[in-house]
N, C-alpha and C positions, 0 to 999 in steps of 0.2 A: 415817197408823199409830196417831195418836193417837184419832183418832175412831171407829176400827177395834175399836184396844183397848178406848176409852171403854164403846161398845154391848156387846160382849163382857163384861163384866166387869157393868156391866148386867143386860143379858139370862140371864147365868149365875145372879147374885144373886135372878133373877125367879125363873126354874126353882129354885133351892133353897128359896125360901120358897114353893113350891107343896109343899112334903114335908111342911108343916105341915098344909093341907089335906087333902091325899092322901099318908096314910105309906105310899108306895111309893118303893124304893130309886133309879128311872129317874129321876124328874127330879134324885135327889141326886146320881146322876153324871154325869149330860150338865150340870149347873148347875158341878159342879164341873171338869170336862174346858175349858169355857165361861170360866170366871175365869179356869183358866190361860193358857188360847191368850187371853187380855184383857190378861191380864199379862206374855207376852213379848211380845207386840204395840207394848206402851205399851216396855217395856224397847229394842225393836230403833227405836222412832224417833228415841233420840238417835244413833244411827251411822250412823243416815241421812244425817244433815248432814254426818257425817265423809267420805260418796261412796268408803268402801271396796266393794274389788271383789267379795267374799263377802258385801256384804247384800243383791244381788240371791235366793241363796241361801239365806241365812236365811230372810228375809222369801216366798219361794216355798216354806220347808220348812212356815213356819207355816200358809200360805194353802192349804199342802195335806190338811195333820193338823187344821187345823179342820173345812174344807171333807166333807175324808174321814170327818170325825167326826158331824156333819151327817149326812150320806147315810147311812151307817153305822144311827144314831139314828135316821131318817125326817125329820127338818128340812132341806125339798128346798127350801124359801122362803127361807129364811137364805143356801144358797150362791148364791141365783140373784141375792141383796144383796153377798155378802159376796164372791165370786170376782172380781164386776170390781173390785170394791177395793181388790184386792191388784194385781192386774192393774195398775193403773194408776200404783199405788205402783213397781210395776217397772219400768213404760212410763218414768216421769217418772224414774229413776234411769239406765235407760239414755238417755234423750236429753240430761241434764243432762250427763253427763260429757261428752257430744260437745263441749257450748259450751266454750270457753274464757276463763278469767276475762281481763277487757280489762286492757292492761298501760299504767298509768301513767305509765310512766319515759317522757322526752322525750331521745330518744338523738339 
């Protein structure tokens, strides 16, 4: 999630900088949304380590919102990169919950 958040913030900032070259509000809107979703991704990364049951719903919500926004604004290639990344994080959380921690006590 840290990787996804950092890439989203950087990409959003680059789109925001394009408003300097092209005075169009399209890049401003998309860039702002990507920065917001990047910040949300960064904020959920510490929650992943706590292994709460509702974390997968938050990650799926952020992933669907980001990919949906990208499709609406016509950035289809971004969806090809980020959708598997969010799916990998959700799959990691599901499989890590199944593994029980080792018991170091000798009884």
